[in-house]
GUTIVEX-166691 format. One record per residue (C-alpha): residue in three letters; y, z, x. Coordinates in steps of 0.25 Angstrom, whole numbers, plus 5000, padded with zeros to 4 digits. Layout:
alaYZX/...
// end
This chain:
met526554335331/lys527854365326/lys528654295320/thr529854205326/asn531054145320/ser532354085323/leu533154195322/lys534554245325/leu534454365337/glu534954505330/arg536054565336/lys535554695342/leu536354705355/gly537654795358/phe538454825369/ile537754895377/asp536454805377/ile537454695380/phe538154785393/ala536654825396/leu536154675397/ala537154625402/ala537354735414/gly535854725416/ala535854585417/met536854595429/ile536354715436/ser535054665440/ser534454585453/gly535954535457/leu536254685461/phe534754735465/ile534254615471/leu535254515475/pro536354605483/gly535454585495/ile535254455495/ala536854425492/phe536954525504/ala536454425513/lys537254305510/ser538554365509/gly538454515516/pro539354635511/ala540254515504/val539154515494/ile539954615487/val541054525484/ala540054415481/tyr539554505470/leu540954545465/leu541254385465/ala539954335457/ser540554465447/leu541954405446/leu541354265444/met540454315431/leu541854345427/pro542254205420/thr540854185414/met540754335408/phe542054305401/ala541754175397/gln540254225392/val540854335384/glu541854255377/leu540754145372/val539754245369/thr540654335359/ala541054195353/met539554155353/pro538654275355/lys537354195351/ala535954185359/gly535954105371/gly537254165375/thr537854075385/tyr536953955382/phe537453975367/phe538853965370/ile538853855382/glu537953755371/arg539053795360/ser540153745369/leu539653645378/gly538553565369/pro537053565371/leu536853515384/ala537753615391/gly536953725381/ile535553685385/leu536053685401/ser536853825398/gly535553865390/leu534653835402/ala535553895414/asn535654015404/trp534254045402/phe533854015417/ser534854095424/ile534654205415/ser533254195418/leu533354165431/lys534254315433/thr533054385424/ala532054335435/phe532754365447/ala532954515441/leu531454505437/val531154475451/gly531954585455/ile530954695449/gly529954635456/ala530654625469/phe530854805470/leu529354795470/val529454795486/leu530254925485/ile528754975480/lys527854865489/pro528654815500/asp527554705503/ala527654665488/ser527554505487/thr528254415481/phe527154385469/glu527254535465/ile528754545465/lys528654405455/leu527554465447/ile528354595444/ala529454495441/val528654425431/ser527854545424/ala529354605421/thr529754475414/val528754475404/leu529054635402/phe530554595399/ala530054485393/ala529354565380/val530554675381/asn531454555376/ile530554495366/ile530254635360/ser531654655357/val533154635362/glu533654745357/lys532654835364/ala532954745376/gly534454785375/lys534054935374/phe533154935386/gln534254865395/ile535454965390/phe534455085397/leu534055005410/val535454955413/leu536155085410/phe535155155419/leu535355045429/leu536955085430/ile536655215432/ile535755195445/leu536755085451/asn537955185449/tyr537055295457/tyr536955185467/ile538355145467/ile538955295470/gly537855325479/gly538055225488/leu539555215490/asn539555325498/arg538455275508/ile539255135511/lys539355085524/val540455015527/leu539854945540/asn539054875529/phe540154785523/ser540554725537/pro540554625538/phe540854595523/met540754435523/pro539654395533/phe539554285527/gly540854225523/lys541554215511/ile540854095504/ser539554185506/ile540254285495/leu540454155485/lys538954115488/thr538454255486/ala539154275473/gly538554145469/leu537254215472/val537654355465/phe538154295453/ile536754315445/ser536954445448/phe538154445436/gly537654325428/gly536754415419/leu538054465414/thr538054355404/lys536754365399/val536954445388/ala537754325381/ser536354255378/leu536254395369/gly537354365361/glu536854335348/glu535954485348/val537254555351/lys537954645341/asn539554635340/pro539454525352/gly540954495352/lys541154645356/asn539854685363/ile539754555371/pro541054565380/ile540954725382/gly539654715385/met539754605396/phe541054635402/ser540654805403/ala539254755409/phe539954655419/leu541054765424/ile540054875426/val538954795432/ser539954715442/ala540654845447/ile539154885449/tyr538654765456/ile539854775466/ala539754925469/val538154915470/ile538354795481/phe539554865488/val538554985489/thr537354905494/val537954845504/gly538754965509/ile537455055510/val536354955513/asp536054895527/lys536454745529/glu535154695534/ile534354785523/leu535254735513/lys535254585516/asn534254515508/ser533554655501/leu533054635488/val533354775485/pro534554815489/leu534954925479/ser533654985482/leu534054995496/gly535455035493/gly534655145486/lys533755195497/ile535055225505/leu535655305496/gly534555385490/gly533355345498/thr532055315490/phe532655375477/gly533855295478/glu532955165481/ile532055185469/thr533155205459/leu534055085465/ser532655025462/ile532555055447/ala533955015446/ala533554895452/met532154885443/leu533254905431/ala534054815433/phe533054705435/ile532554745422/thr533854755415/thr534154605419/ala532854545417/asn532754605401/ala534154545399/gly533754415407/ile532654395397/met533454425385/ser534654345388/ala533954235395/ser532954215382/arg534054195372/ala534554055379/pro533353965376/phe533354055363/ala534853995360/met534553855365/ser533353855355/arg534153895343/asp535153765348/lys533853685348/leu534053665364/leu532653725366/pro531353715358/pro531453825345/val530453915351/phe531453975361/gly532454015348/lys531154085340/val531554245339/asn530454345336/ser530754395321/lys530354545326/thr530854545339/asp532254455337/thr532054405351/pro531854255356/val530454265361/phe529954145366/ser531354125373/ile531154255380/ile529754215382/ile529954075390/thr531254135395/ser530354255402/ala529354135407/phe530554055413/ile530954205422/ile529454205426/ser529254075431/val530854095438/ile530154225445/thr528954165450/leu529554035457/leu530754075462/asp531254175474/ile532654275473/glu533754185478/ser533454065471/leu533254135458/val534654205460/lys535354075465/thr534753995454/ala535054095442/ser536354115449/ala536553955449/leu536153935433/met537054045430/leu538353995436/leu537953865429/leu537853945417/phe539154015418/ile539853885421/phe539353835406/val540053955401/asn541253945407/ile541353795402/ala540753855388/ile541953945385/ile543153835389/ile542253745380/met542253835369/arg543853885370/glu544353745370/ser543553695359/lys544553795350/ile543353815339/gln543853925331/ser542553995329/tyr542454025344/arg542854165343/pro542554245355/thr542754385355/phe543254395370/lys544054285377/ala543754255392/ile544754295400/gly545454185410/tyr544954075402/pro544853945405/leu545153965422/leu544254085423/gln543153995417/ile543453865426/phe543453935439/ser542053985436/ile541553855431/val542053815447/ile541553935455/tyr540253945447/ser539853785450/phe540353825465/leu539353945466/ile538353855460/val538453745470/glu538453875481/met537053925476/gly536353825484/lys535453695481/ala534253755472/pro534953825463/leu536053705461/leu534853615460/ile534053705448/ser535453725442/leu535653555442/leu533953565437/leu534453645425/val535553565422/ala534553435423/thr533653505414/gly534453545403/met535053405404/leu533853345403/trp533353435391/tyr534453405384/tyr534553245384/ile532953235381/phe532953345370/leu534153405364/gln535253305363/lys534953225352/lys534453355345/val535553455347/lys536853435340/ile537653555344/gln539153565343/ser539753605355/ala541353665358/leu541453545368/ile541353465358/his542453515349/ile543553505362/val543053375362/glu543453365347/arg544653425350/ile545053335360/thr544653185354/asp545253235340/lys543953185335/lys542953265325/ile541653265334/val541053405330/asp540653475317/asp540753605315/ser539353665320/leu540053745331/thr541153805323/asn540153845313/glu539153915323/leu540253985331/asn540654025316/asp539154085313/ile539254155328/leu540554215324/leu540054275310/glu538854325317/arg539454385329/asp540654465321/asn539654505311/ile540454425301/ile539654435287/glu540354345277/asp540654395265/arg541054325251/phe542454265258/asp541754205268/lys540954135261/ile541854075252/ile542554025264/arg541253975269/lys541253875258/ser542753865254/ile543553735255/ile544553715267/ile545553615268/asp546253575280/met547653515278/his548453425288/lys549853415280/leu551153485277/ile551153505263/asp551653575249/tyr550953685242/lys550753595231/asp550253495237/phe549353575244/phe548853645231/lys548753495225/tyr547953465238/ile547153585236/ser546853565223/lys546453435224/lys545353475233/ile544753605228/ala545053605213/ser543653545207/lys542953655217/val543453765209/ser543353705196/leu544853655194/ser545553535192/glu546753505202/thr547653525193/gln547253675188/met546953725203/tyr548553665208/arg548853735194/leu548353855198/leu548753845213/met550153815210/asn550253935199/arg549754025211/glu550753985219/lys551953995209/glu551454135205/ser551754195222/ser551754115234/thr550054115240/val550754115254/ile550254245259/lys550854245272/pro551354145281/gly550554015282/leu549454065273/ala549354045258/ile548254115247/pro548454015234/his547354095224/ile547054045210/ile546054085200/ile545053985196/pro544153975182/gly542854025183/lys542054155190/asn541454195201/lys542154075210/phe543154105222/tyr543553995231/ile544453985244/val545053865251/leu545453865265/val546753775268/arg547353755281/asn548553655283/lys549153655298/glu550453575291/gly550653685281/ile550853685267/arg552153735260/phe552153845251/pro553253905243/gly553954025248/thr553654005263/asp554153925274/thr552953955281/leu551953835280/val550753875275/lys549453825282/thr548153925279/val547953925264/phe546653995256/ile546653965241/leu545854055233/leu545154025221/gly544554115212/thr544054145199/lys544654295191/asp543454355194/glu543654355208/arg544754425210/asn544054535217/phe543854435227/his544954355228/leu545654485232/arg544654505244/ala544854355248/leu546254365249/met545954495258/ala545154405267/ile546154305269/ala547154385271/gln546154455284/ile546054325289/ala547454285288/gln547754385296/glu546954375307/glu547754345320/asn547354205324/phe546854165309/ser548154065309/thr547854005322/leu546453985321/trp546653935305/leu547653815311/asn546953785323/ala545453765316/lys544953635319/asn544453605304/thr543753675291/asn542753725299/glu543453825307/leu544553865296/arg543353925288/ser542853985300/ile544154055303/ile543954125290/leu542654145291/leu542754215305/ser543854305301/asn543854445303/arg544154485291/gln543454605282/arg542354555276/asp541954595263/ser540454675263/
// end
């Protein structure tokens, strides 16, 4: 038996992997099966429904990219909802994320089986589902073997798929029948909105890659570029393909067809065209199934690490670096869905859960922004904040209601199950701080949170930006930080500092005060307005200390009219002269960063002050 451990996942996925996984998750059953079902509900206006669904994805995509670049961790959506809204919201969003992605994956796998009708027109439901179940087992095995291999497999499939779809679009534009678009809205305007809710699942796969944030190289850059590229290219392909399909396929044939693009392919290229588009469909289902199992399995993995699910879900195989048990359980759930639900129920339920999840996402970004946590530092800021996010919460809620009773009841059942699980098994055990508590602290002006969330975000940023700490960072981690709140003269300031730290550096208060005063008399230690760096030599060998001081009211230093609010005190032995110069260089780089003064003065506590230094973009010693 292979040894398993609760290890970190390795960063093996690059930009092209993210693009392929996001694109592959979008180009699937929503394009190759759903257009016929959607056409039956809204007619030619299905084109507008798909366009509207893609636009409704924008607020969540912006929010998700911001959140995942700030917190690129396994579980993605679950992780940052839990950290922003707390464990109860975490368990609800984790289950919604897990089940919605699993349902969409099941939809793709059923699509693989559905194409059996092209070979065997009288294929039974049992035969179709048997193929889908077999495919689930195959892709689960691929994901267990290696996430890197699964990613490379995805790239090849997506590129080939895009080539076939472009062939279909270019060939179809010359064969369009204008009469196929009349009447354009046979079922009225409201049918467009309802159909948009139905086909919303088509674009929801885009956000799956957030679950893989911990496995992405340079996530602050690769995730935004990968997701935006996939969204723009695939959305354009969706609209163009639906436009061509409606324009070339007879209405009565297209309505409720499970193979609409294969019908279009047959019109354009006979049997060869039908086979080509069927192959494209199979590739699409394969990419979605592959990406779906990969990303869905990361939700229970992340929940396990936070003790919201049993520890076995968090085990990582030491040879393959994959969460094996989580993949197996996810695949088993997908198989059960395939065997129990029909296609329309599956689609509506998946869309409803996805919309519920996206409501949580847009609430999460508002909470994270308003918490004012210094170590929340996304590399991308959501456009249109907060109005776009508030609008999306309202419209998503409306779409869930419009889905019908069954998806609404299933969504409510999931919420009830999550709440029961939390209150029975987790409430007294899980003590994870959330950004919501930080907002409460700000409003009440009471100290009710510890620094656990800030520290965790610090560690995430160090890992995200690949910051390898040098000696300066290690000294800062242990350094004394003093936060003062009164206007003071430099002499009184030196007396105060001497009293606080003299004994820690083997000096008497008098000795230290004298050394600081003598250094100030030699030349001013104010190196720029608002910043002073007093530095003295202390007795001994191989000793170096840094004391950080903030005084929002300011310190009066001689020779300057500007109050000093930031002080770095350097204390080192003679043999540390070289490191003394490197420390001065490091401080100079930190102080020159664009937002340093703002961050420094707005930091809530000494822990945040320390984080500002540790997370700086200065050049570090190797």
